[in-house]
Residue, then its C-alpha position, 0 to 999 in steps of 0.5 A: m502513548v508509545q514509551e521508550s524502553e531502556n532496551f529499545s533501539i531502532n536497530n534491534y527489531p525487524v521490519d517486514i513488508v506486505y504486498l498485495w498482488c494478482d494476475s488479471s490475465d489468469s483465465i481462472w481468476r477472470e472466471k471467478k471474478n466474472n461469476e462473482l459479478k453476475k451474482y453480486g446484485k449491486n451497482l458498482d463504481n467502474d473504478s472498483v471493477g475495471d482492469c485498471r484495478f487488477i492489471d499486472n505489468d510486472e510492477l511487483k518485479y520492479s518494486l522488489r528491485s527497488l526494495e533490494k536496491f534501496a531498503p535492503w534492511i527489510n526483513n521478510i516479504f509477504i506477498v498476499t495472492d489468490n492462489q497465484i504466484p508470479n512466474w518470475l518469482d524465486t519462491t526459494n528465497p528465504k525472505i519470500h513468503i506467499i500468503d493465500h487469501t485463504q490463510i487470512m480470510p474466512p470462506e464467506a469472504l472469498p473469493t475477493f476482488n477488493s483490496m480494502a477487504i484484504e487490508t482488514v486482515l493484514h494483521k493476521i498474516p502468519n508470523l508477520s512482524e510487529h513493525f511492518l510496511y504495506a505496499n501495492d505493487d505499483m509502489f516503489f522505493g526511489n532513493f535510499v531510506e533507513k528505518e528511521f524514515f518509516f518509524d521514529k526512535v521509540g518505533a512509532p510509525i510515521v503517518r504520511f499525509l497530503k497537505r489536502r485537508i478533509i472538509k465537510k462535504i460528501y465526496r463523490r469519488l469512492y476513494g475520497y469518500t472512504i478516506s474521509e469517512s474513515y477519518k470521521l470514525v476516528q474523529n467522532k470516537f476520539g475527538k482528535s486526529c489529523p484532518n488531512f488525506s493520507h498519502h497514497n504510497i508505502d505506509a508504516y504500521r504496528k501490527s498491534d495497532l491494527q488489531q486494536c483498531c479492528e476491534e474498536f471499529k469491528d462492525i464496519f471492518h467485518k462489513t468491509m471484509l465481506q465486500k467482494f468489490r470495493e463499496k462506498e459503505s466501507v472502511q479504508r486503510s487510512i483509518f489505521g493512521y488516523y487511529s494511531l495518531a488518536k491513540g498517541n501511537g503514531v507521528a504525523r508528517i505532512v509531505n510535499n506541501f509548499a514548505t517541504k518542496f521549497v526547502g527541498f529545492l534549496m537543499s537539493r533534497p529528494q521529494d518524500s512521497m509522490l503519487i503519479e497518475l500513470r501517463a507517459s507524459r508524467i513518468k519523467l516526474v520521478e527523475n525530476n523530483r528523485p522521491y524517496l517513495f513513488c507510485f504509478n497509479d493506473s486508472l480508467k484513463t491510463t492506456d496501454d501505451d502509458r503502461l508500456a512507457m512505465r515498463k521502459f522506464l522501470d527497466e531502465k531505472f532498475p535493470k538488475q535482477s534482484s535476488f528475488e527473481k529466478v535466474v535468467e541467463d543472458v542469451 
């Protein structure tokens, strides 16, 4: 269990953030993906290989704008890519660090088009701080947050869960299946954890917890790392939260259940964490609920019109260029 030391303070340790990013319009990247698919020899879920899994709508640009506006205390920003760099990104900014897949993954695991495989090696990012946040590029800060939003007074990560519980059934969708199986691994090993689905948003971690978890379940982590595309028989990053709780190194928090929504309404408080299916008609939920964290989840049902509506919304919500962008002079 995490113990408070005499010298520990919420203010005296750095917190980094890690993003995964790719540009699926890159012809070299697409050729690698197509070549890998041809020789893969397995039936894959459409959600694993469809464009919605990889398409870039400059979400990372706006996520970094939201970070600078609402969480400027974040230390280093690590962007994990496959030999790609966003053309708008100012890599001379001292906070920005581009991490190529080759720096953290072995040759036999590459090329990879599987975010779950990359997540098995986050702790291997050079110079990553012990305390860090992890985000996909479609996740945003929607309101001011401090370190205490992600870590408690002794530095333990706050692990966020939905009110939806994991039940004894076989989940058909790959996402639900891998989360439930990850929970079962921890529950069967330690006899305790939080039996709820993890929220899908920016998460807090300690690097040492990831290292220990990967060692504890090294066979399934190694298997997942070698999968070039998402597969069912793999481990999902939610296992890190389940593991932290089972070891007494994390704090569980249920977000957006009836009680928290009702209190938030009475007290005019923002919602904690929102996952929004990317539809033009649902984008307004961000303004209605003013969440601290929100994610626009692109899916097989998302259209180009939906993506254009999201882009317009993000440009209006975060119009100011961040210091992480190359300077563009007004015409």
